[in-house]
C-alpha atoms as one frame of an Amber mdcrd trajectory, in Angstrom:
protein
  37.559 141.874 196.796  35.960 138.946 195.044  33.574 139.166 192.160  30.284
 137.381 192.323  29.763 134.806 189.635  27.086 135.812 187.165  25.312 133.796
 184.569  25.623 135.292 181.138  22.176 136.221 179.731  23.415 135.040 176.353
  24.000 131.503 177.591  20.653 131.451 179.383  18.729 132.622 176.323  20.500
 130.132 174.130  19.807 127.171 176.357  16.155 128.180 176.924  15.542 128.583
 173.203  17.309 125.342 172.369  15.131 123.504 174.863  12.135 124.501 172.732
  13.911 123.717 169.467  14.154 127.366 168.362  17.176 129.208 167.069  18.527
 132.094 169.109  19.888 135.237 167.495  23.376 133.863 168.157  22.749 130.803
 166.017  21.797 132.641 162.828  24.392 133.397 160.189  24.783 137.106 160.789
  26.882 137.429 157.641  23.540 137.662 155.824  23.474 141.325 156.860  25.914
 141.939 154.031  22.906 141.418 151.748  20.436 143.469 153.805  18.741 146.150
 151.691  18.021 148.331 154.745  21.634 148.187 155.910  23.004 149.208 152.509
  20.420 151.888 151.742  20.825 153.531 155.156  24.610 153.402 154.864  24.503
 154.961 151.400  21.993 157.548 152.622  24.423 158.656 155.334  27.195 159.127
 152.743  24.947 161.065 150.364  23.449 163.179 153.160  26.931 164.031 154.449
  28.012 165.242 151.006  24.888 167.351 150.483  25.107 168.744 154.046  28.703
 169.789 153.369  27.777 171.500 150.095  24.687 173.247 151.489  26.482 174.460
 154.615  27.711 177.359 152.450  24.170 178.768 152.624  23.460 177.613 156.174
  21.160 174.745 155.240  21.153 171.029 155.857  20.101 168.518 153.203  16.894
 167.737 155.107  15.977 171.422 155.196  16.800 171.969 151.540  14.617 168.985
 150.640  11.669 170.685 152.352  12.364 173.954 150.499  12.630 172.041 147.186
   9.341 170.299 147.783   7.585 173.549 148.710   9.044 175.251 145.623   7.536
 172.501 143.480   4.240 172.646 141.645   1.507 172.597 144.305  -1.972 173.781
 143.269  -2.273 175.130 146.839   0.293 175.219 149.639   0.350 171.761 151.260
  -0.713 170.863 154.752   2.008 169.592 157.034   0.581 166.055 156.710   0.427
 166.237 152.900   4.026 167.469 152.786   5.058 164.625 155.120   3.353 162.148
 152.773   5.184 163.665 149.792   8.558 163.409 151.536   7.789 160.018 153.130
   8.709 161.252 156.604   6.940 161.122 159.934   4.816 164.256 160.422   6.451
 164.826 163.821   9.950 164.751 162.284   8.858 167.085 159.508   7.255 169.361
 162.082  10.621 169.784 163.818  12.369 170.616 160.511   9.607 173.035 159.551
   9.868 174.736 162.964  13.575 175.415 162.339  12.783 176.816 158.877   9.950
 178.926 160.331  12.267 180.415 162.989  14.598 181.391 160.138  11.583 182.886
 158.323  12.095 180.583 155.314   8.618 179.089 155.678   5.443 180.146 157.377
   2.964 177.783 159.028  -0.617 179.016 158.875  -3.976 177.490 159.799  -5.600
 175.477 157.018  -9.237 175.308 155.941  -9.847 172.907 158.800  -8.685 174.362
 162.133  -6.782 171.157 162.862  -4.703 171.488 159.677  -1.547 173.503 159.354
  -0.425 174.701 155.938   3.250 175.250 155.107   4.062 178.207 152.858   7.428
 179.068 151.328   8.212 182.707 152.155  10.066 185.134 149.861  13.157 184.554
 152.073  12.652 180.806 151.613  12.540 181.227 147.840  15.820 183.168 148.010
  17.399 180.433 150.165  16.151 177.795 147.721  17.724 179.660 144.778  20.958
 180.371 146.687  21.234 176.709 147.687  20.705 175.431 144.174  24.274 176.010
 142.978  25.596 174.140 146.040  23.049 171.351 145.627  24.065 171.087 141.953
  27.738 170.838 142.907  26.963 167.940 145.288  24.733 166.259 142.696  27.361
 166.590 139.963  30.064 165.338 142.348  27.998 162.274 143.130  27.351 161.667
 139.429  31.086 161.946 138.720  31.918 159.455 141.485  29.309 156.942 140.365
  29.269 157.666 136.679  26.212 159.422 135.254  24.567 156.253 133.982  24.982
 154.550 137.381  23.418 157.518 139.140  20.475 157.561 136.717  19.996 153.824
 137.255  20.224 154.206 141.040  17.605 156.971 140.949  15.366 154.827 138.737
  15.632 151.928 141.197  14.962 154.204 144.179  11.928 155.718 142.435  10.591
 152.216 141.764  11.144 151.321 145.401   9.051 154.223 146.704   6.495 154.288
 143.863   3.902 152.296 145.794   5.044 153.074 149.295   2.377 153.782 151.855
   2.568 157.138 153.615   4.762 157.002 156.695   2.743 157.552 159.825
């Protein structure tokens, strides 16, 4: 059996782009990724999320779920709408909706109609408040472990930088 000869798309793209005097992705210095803010922040986020997930698993929560409970436990004049909560957490409303649905099935939150029929309000239930309190000791252990690994002053500085980064961020939509 003989194999048919194929032209590599890579070679085609390179020669077509070069004919127009443009660089192809293969001609850029990809080592620049070592300095990519997105690459490093996402990589660090995976490490941090893994550690908090491991700690919170003792109470059957994931870091993303505990973040929602923390936000709902915070000082809201009125329970937030799903969209307002998404803005607060800087997440897509559809992604938050999926997390809230899991919490609602576990009876940790309740989703009720808002003042406007199109709005949905998210309310922390008494069971959710208990889960928030029960998770706190595990959250604290993960937070303290991270501070010990980084050094407290480095963690405070990292949090300051991250706060500055999101201070003027537009809501994610």
